[in-house]
N, C-alpha and C positions, 0 to 999 in steps of 0.2 A: 561111360567107358573113364577115365582122367588117363591123363595123361604123366608119367614120374616130370616128374619138376626140377630142370636149369640147377636152379643155382640151390635149392634140397641140395641133394649130392655133390653138387661144391662141396658146402659149408657139412654136408656128415663125415667128404673123408677127409674136411683138413683138419675137423675136432678132432676125425682117430686114427687118423698121422703121426708118425712120429714131431711130436715136438724139441723146437732148439732149445740149444744149452744158454740159458739168459747166466748173468755171470752172478756169482755172489751176492755183489754189498747194491745188486738193483735197486733188493729195499728200501737201506740208509742214504741210499742218495736219491731217491723220490721224497721218502720223509722232509729229509731238511732241502730241498728245491720248496717242497709244499711252506715249509715255515719261513723258510725268503721270501716268496710268496705271500704266504699272511703278512708280515711284518712289511715291509715294502704292503704292502693296501693299507694297511692300519696307520704306518708314519703316513698314505697322501690323506686318509681321511681328517686325522690329526691335523696336514696340513689347512686342508681344506678348510676346516672346520675356523682352521683360527685365522687366514690369510676374509673368508667372509661377518667374522668378527671381529675384528681389526675395521675391517668398511664398514660396518655397524656402528662402530666404534663413533669413526673421522664424517659419516656420516650427520649423524645423531651432535657433534662437537659442531659441523660449520652447518647449522638448518640454525643451534641456538644461534653463532651469533653473528648467523648475515640473516635472519629472519627472512628465510624467500616464497613466504605464504603472506607478505605484509605487499600493497602495492607502492610503488616510487613517489618516491615524494615531488608534489607538486611540484615545478620550471617559479608557475608565476598562478597571483591569487586568480582571482575572478572579480569578473566586472559586479562589482555593482551595484541594483540596480534592486530599483519601490524607497527613497530616502526620501 
C-alpha cells in the first residue's frame, strides 16, 4: 500500500487552481529582453575576439622586434686557449 505524495498533491492543486492574470504585453517585453540579452552577448563576444586578435598581433610584433628566443649577447669574449 503506497501513501499519496504530498508534493504531487500540491502541484496538482496549483495546476487546477485559479491562475493569476498576466499583463497583456508580457510576451512582447520578454521578447525584447531576450533580444537585448542576445545583442549584449554578441557584442561581448565580438569585443573579446577583437581584444584577443589585438593581443596576438601585439605579441607577434614584439617577438619580431625583440627576438626573445635568442640568447643575450656575451659581455666578454671567451679566453683563447690552445694557441
